[in-house]
Rosetta silent file (secondary structure, phi, psi, omega in degrees, C-alpha in Angstrom):
SEQUENCE: XXXXXXXXXXXXXXXXXXXXXXXXXXXXXXXXXXXXXXXXXXXXXXXXXXXXXXXXXXXXXXXXXXXXXXXXXXXXXXXXXXXXXXXXXXXXXXXXXXXXXXXXXXXXXXXXXXXXXXXXXXXXXXXXXXXXXXXXXXXXXXXXXXXXXXXXXXXXXXXXXXXXXXXXXXXXXXXXXXXXXXXXXXXXXXXXXXXXXXXXXXXXXXXXXXXXXXXXXXXXXXXXX
SCORE:     score description
SCORE:     0.000 S_00000001
   1 L     0.000  138.157  179.720   42.020   -4.602  -48.911 S_00000001
   2 E  -115.679  143.877  178.817   42.259   -0.849  -49.343 S_00000001
   3 E  -129.070  141.103  174.178   43.087    1.065  -52.503 S_00000001
   4 E  -138.522  139.872 -176.152   43.962    4.703  -52.971 S_00000001
   5 E  -145.253  140.962  176.902   44.713    6.452  -56.228 S_00000001
   6 E  -133.421  126.228 -179.574   45.568    9.995  -57.280 S_00000001
   7 E  -127.347  141.835  167.911   45.741   11.059  -60.913 S_00000001
   8 E  -119.036  131.845 -176.752   46.579   14.304  -62.622 S_00000001
   9 E  -134.470  159.784  176.343   45.662   14.498  -66.254 S_00000001
  10 E  -141.758  130.713  178.114   45.768   16.851  -69.200 S_00000001
  11 E  -111.710  125.336 -174.075   43.784   16.576  -72.388 S_00000001
  12 L   -80.751 -172.975 -174.822   45.177   18.430  -75.354 S_00000001
  13 L   -92.813   -8.622 -171.946   43.576   20.373  -78.155 S_00000001
  14 L   -71.081  168.641  176.981   44.160   17.888  -80.933 S_00000001
  15 L   111.519  149.221 -177.708   41.577   15.764  -82.694 S_00000001
  16 L   -64.397  140.046  175.733   38.980   16.269  -85.370 S_00000001
  17 L    88.644   -5.079 -179.130   36.245   18.752  -84.561 S_00000001
  18 L   -88.090  144.793  179.288   38.126   20.665  -81.857 S_00000001
  19 L   -77.353  146.592 -177.936   38.428   24.422  -81.968 S_00000001
  20 L   -68.269  -27.038 -176.070   41.892   25.893  -82.341 S_00000001
  21 L   -93.586   12.449  176.669   41.399   28.341  -79.454 S_00000001
  22 L   -71.349  143.226  174.200   40.468   25.683  -76.875 S_00000001
  23 L   -87.200  152.860  175.825   42.602   25.470  -73.764 S_00000001
  24 L   -61.851  144.402  176.814   43.967   22.104  -72.600 S_00000001
  25 E   -86.439  133.312 -179.775   41.741   20.296  -70.118 S_00000001
  26 E  -125.130  138.752 -176.923   43.336   19.608  -66.714 S_00000001
  27 E  -142.649  148.745  170.571   41.984   17.289  -64.032 S_00000001
  28 E  -120.712  126.188 -175.257   42.845   15.936  -60.599 S_00000001
  29 E  -122.741  125.761  177.277   41.249   12.593  -59.732 S_00000001
  30 E  -122.450  131.914  178.339   41.249   11.010  -56.268 S_00000001
  31 E  -139.013  132.915  177.410   39.796    7.570  -55.550 S_00000001
  32 E  -126.238  129.131 -175.466   39.805    5.548  -52.325 S_00000001
  33 E  -133.669  159.764  178.369   38.473    2.005  -52.280 S_00000001
  34 E  -140.882  132.163  175.476   37.873   -0.952  -50.018 S_00000001
  35 E  -138.036  152.579 -178.791   37.166   -4.542  -51.004 S_00000001
  36 E  -178.568 -167.595 -177.203   36.832   -7.725  -49.040 S_00000001
  37 E  -122.719  146.429  171.406   34.736  -10.747  -48.095 S_00000001
  38 E  -116.983   97.375 -174.128   31.851  -11.278  -45.700 S_00000001
  39 L    73.048 -157.288 -176.237   31.989  -14.958  -44.873 S_00000001
  40 L   -93.119  -11.373 -169.828   32.522  -17.511  -47.624 S_00000001
  41 L  -117.956   -1.911 -173.596   29.749  -16.435  -49.976 S_00000001
  42 E  -130.086  130.709  175.008   29.831  -12.645  -50.178 S_00000001
  43 E  -121.515  139.947 -177.665   32.319  -10.247  -51.739 S_00000001
  44 E  -132.467  158.430  173.508   31.975   -6.465  -51.542 S_00000001
  45 E  -142.110  139.114  175.604   33.608   -3.331  -52.944 S_00000001
  46 E  -133.543  133.556  178.505   33.267    0.298  -51.876 S_00000001
  47 E  -140.455  136.238  172.209   34.896    3.242  -53.644 S_00000001
  48 E  -110.150  137.546 -178.593   34.772    6.987  -53.097 S_00000001
  49 E  -136.081  152.189  175.539   35.827    9.267  -55.942 S_00000001
  50 E  -148.665  133.872 -179.438   36.327   12.967  -56.546 S_00000001
  51 E  -132.875  130.012  173.877   37.382   14.733  -59.740 S_00000001
  52 E  -119.289  127.667 -175.957   38.109   18.420  -60.217 S_00000001
  53 E  -125.689  137.259  173.263   38.551   19.667  -63.762 S_00000001
  54 E  -112.042  140.039  179.447   39.662   23.024  -65.129 S_00000001
  55 E    55.601   40.881  179.239   38.872   24.102  -68.689 S_00000001
  56 E   -60.336  133.245  179.904   36.896   20.909  -69.296 S_00000001
  57 E   -84.084  118.298 -176.376   36.240   20.457  -73.007 S_00000001
  58 E  -127.229  154.442  176.855   32.499   20.064  -73.524 S_00000001
  59 E   -83.351  124.599  178.671   30.186   19.774  -76.494 S_00000001
  60 E  -107.011  -15.574  174.568   27.996   22.860  -76.862 S_00000001
  61 E  -161.898  141.937 -178.023   26.387   21.937  -80.183 S_00000001
  62 E  -103.708   10.529  179.131   26.423   18.813  -82.321 S_00000001
  63 L  -147.694   95.186   -9.118   25.670   20.447  -85.690 S_00000001
  64 L   -74.893  172.802  178.350   28.363   21.096  -86.498 S_00000001
  65 E   -59.703  116.079 -178.291   30.359   19.669  -83.603 S_00000001
  66 E  -126.669  128.852 -175.113   31.232   22.739  -81.569 S_00000001
  67 E  -118.333  158.140  178.216   33.244   22.595  -78.349 S_00000001
  68 E  -147.796  163.661  174.283   34.014   25.032  -75.561 S_00000001
  69 E   -94.124  123.992  168.383   35.959   25.155  -72.304 S_00000001
  70 E   -80.299  140.228 -178.074   33.933   25.080  -69.099 S_00000001
  71 E   -53.184  -52.382  176.424   35.665   27.168  -66.440 S_00000001
  72 E  -164.018  152.701  177.655   35.680   24.273  -63.981 S_00000001
  73 E  -134.326  162.550  175.740   33.638   21.199  -63.068 S_00000001
  74 E  -137.753  143.573  175.294   33.416   18.851  -60.125 S_00000001
  75 E  -136.075  131.420  172.020   32.436   15.211  -59.819 S_00000001
  76 E  -152.235  155.139 -177.860   32.231   13.207  -56.638 S_00000001
  77 E   176.196 -167.602 -178.619   30.366   10.147  -55.485 S_00000001
  78 E  -137.816  142.757  176.087   30.402    6.599  -54.205 S_00000001
  79 E  -121.031  130.962 -179.624   30.363    3.210  -55.926 S_00000001
  80 E  -123.431  137.303  177.461   29.113    0.076  -54.161 S_00000001
  81 E  -137.340  143.300 -178.831   29.365   -3.498  -55.393 S_00000001
  82 E  -147.475  132.545  173.388   28.199   -6.792  -53.894 S_00000001
  83 E  -127.291  124.005 -176.056   28.290  -10.388  -55.096 S_00000001
  84 E  -131.591  129.903  176.333   26.551  -13.033  -53.006 S_00000001
  85 E   -91.305  108.624  178.326   26.179  -16.756  -53.674 S_00000001
  86 L   -69.120  -39.063  171.906   22.723  -17.772  -52.498 S_00000001
  87 L  -140.333 -175.815  177.833   23.596  -21.397  -53.273 S_00000001
  88 L   -65.493  -21.385 -175.839   26.464  -23.089  -55.091 S_00000001
  89 L  -112.235  -14.743 -173.649   24.621  -22.476  -58.377 S_00000001
  90 E  -117.040  125.560 -178.060   22.690  -19.277  -57.766 S_00000001
  91 E  -129.481  150.904  176.361   24.363  -15.861  -57.390 S_00000001
  92 E  -122.914  125.223  178.880   23.192  -12.285  -56.959 S_00000001
  93 E  -120.280  131.862  178.075   25.352   -9.382  -58.149 S_00000001
  94 E  -133.516  149.688  175.973   24.516   -5.731  -57.499 S_00000001
  95 E  -146.403  134.487 -178.496   26.268   -2.444  -58.241 S_00000001
  96 E  -135.198  138.938  175.954   25.153    1.057  -57.321 S_00000001
  97 E  -129.543  127.490  167.409   26.633    4.465  -58.092 S_00000001
  98 E  -112.573  131.076 -179.667   25.652    7.793  -56.634 S_00000001
  99 E  -145.260  143.227  172.460   27.348   10.765  -58.179 S_00000001
 100 E  -113.831  120.602 -174.951   27.055   14.517  -58.190 S_00000001
 101 E  -126.502  113.014 -174.044   28.379   16.059  -61.384 S_00000001
 102 E  -140.585  153.679  164.852   28.190   19.831  -61.699 S_00000001
 103 E   -71.411  136.934  170.232   29.692   22.868  -63.327 S_00000001
 104 E   -89.173  -51.232  176.495   31.518   24.954  -60.751 S_00000001
 105 E  -141.967  127.701  177.247   32.010   27.954  -63.035 S_00000001
 106 L  -160.824  121.677  173.495   31.001   28.161  -66.672 S_00000001
 107 E  -125.239  122.971 -177.111   30.001   31.059  -68.897 S_00000001
 108 L   -81.624 -179.740 -174.608   29.454   30.327  -72.580 S_00000001
 109 L   -64.019  -23.362 -179.723   30.300   32.572  -75.527 S_00000001
 110 L   -88.493    1.458  179.292   26.831   34.156  -75.390 S_00000001
 111 L    88.740    4.387  177.398   27.292   35.191  -71.759 S_00000001
 112 L   -76.077  135.966 -179.507   24.976   32.532  -70.300 S_00000001
 113 E  -106.100  138.929 -178.850   26.121   31.252  -66.906 S_00000001
 114 L  -124.357   24.157 -178.679   25.687   27.650  -65.799 S_00000001
 115 L   -53.989  131.190  176.889   27.353   27.790  -62.377 S_00000001
 116 L    73.142   -0.793  175.230   26.234   24.872  -60.137 S_00000001
 117 L   -70.148  153.541  176.572   24.150   23.288  -62.927 S_00000001
 118 E   -72.099  144.200  174.287   24.318   19.536  -63.349 S_00000001
 119 L   -68.161  130.833 -177.229   26.509   18.198  -66.135 S_00000001
 120 L   -68.829  149.967  174.553   24.181   16.958  -68.886 S_00000001
 121 L    84.702   -0.511 -176.152   23.911   13.278  -69.755 S_00000001
 122 L  -118.003  120.111  179.851   25.023   11.944  -66.346 S_00000001
 123 L   -77.198  147.773  175.855   22.516   10.326  -63.929 S_00000001
 124 L   -72.501  -35.782 -178.669   22.744   10.962  -60.201 S_00000001
 125 E  -124.232  137.603  175.163   21.766    7.356  -59.430 S_00000001
 126 E  -142.332  129.570 -176.647   22.584    4.172  -61.365 S_00000001
 127 E  -130.680  136.565  174.949   21.743    0.638  -60.213 S_00000001
 128 E  -129.321  137.144  176.018   22.539   -2.758  -61.717 S_00000001
 129 E  -140.558  140.006 -178.951   21.346   -6.140  -60.413 S_00000001
 130 E  -139.235  129.558  173.531   21.861   -9.624  -61.836 S_00000001
 131 E  -111.710  120.609 -173.314   20.498  -12.978  -60.719 S_00000001
 132 E  -128.730  134.767  174.697   22.385  -15.858  -62.336 S_00000001
 133 E  -117.915  128.080 -179.459   21.959  -19.634  -62.180 S_00000001
 134 E  -135.101  134.659 -179.506   24.737  -21.848  -63.535 S_00000001
 135 E  -155.789  111.282  173.891   24.972  -25.625  -63.534 S_00000001
 136 L    50.797   49.814  174.919   27.263  -27.865  -65.590 S_00000001
 137 L    86.747   -1.009  176.933   27.517  -25.572  -68.579 S_00000001
 138 E  -109.942  137.718  179.593   23.911  -24.379  -68.555 S_00000001
 139 E  -139.550  151.407  173.204   23.043  -20.867  -67.401 S_00000001
 140 E  -137.117  127.786 -173.250   20.013  -18.620  -66.958 S_00000001
 141 E  -134.485  133.750  171.238   20.502  -14.930  -66.175 S_00000001
 142 E  -122.921  130.506  177.930   18.129  -12.049  -65.486 S_00000001
 143 E  -133.002  156.279  178.944   19.518   -8.538  -65.063 S_00000001
 144 E  -135.790  140.694  177.181   18.068   -5.089  -64.493 S_00000001
 145 E  -127.817  128.677 -179.895   19.548   -1.632  -65.050 S_00000001
 146 E  -128.042  138.594  176.823   18.011    1.519  -63.608 S_00000001
 147 E  -134.670  140.438  175.826   19.070    5.138  -64.051 S_00000001
 148 L   -74.944  174.804 -178.250   17.624    8.306  -62.584 S_00000001
 149 L   -58.897  154.853  172.607   16.669   11.275  -64.738 S_00000001
 150 E  -132.192  163.316  173.094   19.343   13.196  -66.616 S_00000001
 151 E  -102.125  145.514 -176.907   19.463   16.600  -68.230 S_00000001
 152 L  -101.146   -2.667 -178.056   20.180   16.908  -71.932 S_00000001
 153 L  -142.202  163.377 -178.160   21.427   20.491  -71.945 S_00000001
 154 L   -65.308  -27.854 -177.874   23.676   22.812  -69.968 S_00000001
 155 L   -78.691   -9.981 -178.050   20.747   24.944  -68.795 S_00000001
 156 L    61.444   35.320  176.629   19.095   21.907  -67.132 S_00000001
 157 L  -103.292  -19.791  178.795   15.767   22.719  -68.778 S_00000001
 158 L  -103.705  111.832 -174.019   15.503   19.572  -70.930 S_00000001
 159 E  -107.534  132.943  175.415   14.902   16.577  -68.682 S_00000001
 160 E  -103.571  122.470 -173.732   15.143   12.921  -69.734 S_00000001
 161 L   -64.111  160.617  175.198   13.017   10.702  -67.448 S_00000001
 162 L   -68.758  163.265  179.286   14.386    7.848  -65.356 S_00000001
 163 E  -156.221  158.259  174.873   14.055    4.292  -66.635 S_00000001
 164 E  -133.826  130.185 -177.119   14.519    0.636  -65.684 S_00000001
 165 E  -124.300  131.281 -179.453   15.338   -2.064  -68.229 S_00000001
 166 E  -114.634  134.006  178.664   15.190   -5.820  -67.596 S_00000001
 167 E  -126.458  155.837  178.238   16.953   -8.401  -69.791 S_00000001
 168 E  -143.129  146.684  176.498   17.051  -12.206  -69.720 S_00000001
 169 E  -150.225  149.993 -179.318   19.178  -14.859  -71.396 S_00000001
 170 E  -133.276  134.301 -176.599   19.492  -18.635  -71.419 S_00000001
 171 E  -160.179  174.738  176.545   22.461  -20.526  -72.781 S_00000001
 172 E  -133.655  150.394  176.189   24.856  -23.423  -72.700 S_00000001
 173 E  -130.353  126.346 -179.659   28.636  -23.621  -72.788 S_00000001
 174 E  -132.200  145.903  178.552   30.479  -26.723  -73.916 S_00000001
 175 E  -121.986  130.588 -179.081   34.164  -27.401  -74.465 S_00000001
 176 E  -152.512  134.124  177.578   35.440  -29.981  -76.912 S_00000001
 177 L    52.872   38.728  177.500   38.756  -30.501  -78.694 S_00000001
 178 L    79.209    5.925 -179.471   40.111  -27.250  -77.275 S_00000001
 179 E  -117.137  129.436  175.306   37.141  -25.191  -78.494 S_00000001
 180 E   -98.320  120.983 -176.842   34.583  -23.591  -76.183 S_00000001
 181 E  -114.348  124.246  178.990   31.198  -23.286  -77.871 S_00000001
 182 E  -117.409  131.360  173.526   28.454  -21.127  -76.403 S_00000001
 183 E  -122.870  144.616 -175.292   24.880  -20.981  -77.688 S_00000001
 184 E  -156.326  157.755  169.360   22.251  -18.670  -76.242 S_00000001
 185 E  -127.780  150.390 -174.787   18.857  -17.026  -76.636 S_00000001
 186 E  -150.275  155.609  172.644   17.984  -13.695  -75.064 S_00000001
 187 E  -125.854  122.158  174.640   15.259  -11.123  -74.559 S_00000001
 188 E   -99.098  144.889 -179.576   16.198   -7.490  -74.207 S_00000001
 189 L    55.953   58.642 -174.354   13.855   -4.988  -72.553 S_00000001
 190 L   -55.113  -39.734 -177.725   11.661   -7.747  -71.161 S_00000001
 191 L   -87.429    4.005  179.124    9.038   -5.353  -69.751 S_00000001
 192 L    57.256   45.602  179.362    8.961   -3.323  -72.989 S_00000001
 193 L   -64.856  134.382  175.471    9.994   -0.126  -71.197 S_00000001
 194 L   -93.181  113.532 -178.379    9.585    3.057  -73.231 S_00000001
 195 L  -153.546  170.858 -179.311   12.682    5.157  -72.717 S_00000001
 196 E  -103.497  140.635  179.438   15.298    7.213  -74.507 S_00000001
 197 E  -125.447  162.209  176.426   18.790    5.974  -75.275 S_00000001
 198 L    52.714   59.390 -179.308   21.881    7.650  -76.704 S_00000001
 199 L   -66.639  129.415  178.864   21.023   11.134  -75.459 S_00000001
 200 L   -93.064  103.655 -174.741   22.545   13.826  -77.665 S_00000001
 201 L   -67.635  132.649  178.643   23.828   16.427  -75.242 S_00000001
 202 L    52.960   41.115 -175.403   23.176   20.062  -76.250 S_00000001
 203 L   -67.650  143.819  178.267   21.805   18.862  -79.573 S_00000001
 204 H   -69.307  138.477  176.242   21.126   21.386  -82.297 S_00000001
 205 H    69.469   17.829  178.868   17.444   22.040  -82.998 S_00000001
 206 H    73.115   19.045 -178.334   16.270   20.167  -79.892 S_00000001
 207 L   -88.722   64.353 -174.077   17.163   16.770  -81.339 S_00000001
 208 L   -82.698  -27.105 -162.166   18.201   15.340  -77.983 S_00000001
 209 L  -106.794  145.687  168.991   16.425   12.020  -78.032 S_00000001
 210 E  -134.868  112.115 -177.084   16.836    8.661  -79.672 S_00000001
 211 E   -59.517  139.407  177.207   14.199    6.095  -78.640 S_00000001
 212 L   -77.848  157.533  178.152   15.614    2.843  -77.293 S_00000001
 213 L   -60.887  145.066  172.850   14.599   -0.463  -78.901 S_00000001
 214 L   -75.052 -173.948  179.497   11.383   -2.051  -77.688 S_00000001
 215 L   -53.004  131.587 -179.616   11.289   -5.641  -76.481 S_00000001
 216 E  -143.520  153.782 -176.910   13.441   -7.727  -78.816 S_00000001
 217 E  -118.940  146.803  173.560   14.614  -11.311  -79.110 S_00000001
 218 E  -157.409  161.617  178.566   17.838  -12.718  -80.453 S_00000001
 219 E  -137.175  156.890 -178.555   19.929  -15.867  -80.473 S_00000001
 220 E  -160.497  172.590  178.568   23.578  -16.477  -81.098 S_00000001
 221 E  -141.508  138.185 -177.706   26.550  -18.765  -81.063 S_00000001
 222 E  -135.864  133.310  178.803   30.100  -17.962  -79.995 S_00000001
 223 E  -117.082  134.332  177.018   33.268  -20.034  -80.362 S_00000001
 224 E  -121.127  125.638 -176.977   36.463  -19.450  -78.395 S_00000001
 225 L  -101.025    0.000    0.000   39.648  -21.167  -79.500 S_00000001
């Protein structure tokens, strides 16, 4: 199956924290996709995307929230997805995104130019993988998420290192009297990776980083009626 999509969008000036002299943001988005099956056990998806934006509204300082129009930006890349059943109970799911996100033309109020710089906060590579076992209401899942380095500022001088985070969870799902009850235990950041989360782009005073939680455990119960 093939998919193609074309969008034109405009983002207005309204909303708390926006400057009155900002221009509306305009974008053209093109996406072409393909999905299908390889045999009885494998499903795949491929998508190509491209976005061109004029007067993109970007955060230039977070104290106070100060916004500006970038002259123009470009985003393009590819998204790949694959789900494969190794057995009737064991499945492997993967998703990968490569993207190039850059300013095309941008000069800030101080006269600094950022032409061709990478857009801050966006990784070039992102990978997700999940191995899941399910059998008669019992499941065990291990997943991993990896992201390449990102920049935290428009000048591309503040670099946030790449990281990989592994999580695991074990649970059961039972249905009775019209109610589905799920109980589970989980470990986040299984390998106790030291990395930064919630990057504050162009943060005032160099306060770009917020450390991510270390290895942590939790349990829960969820009911669906």
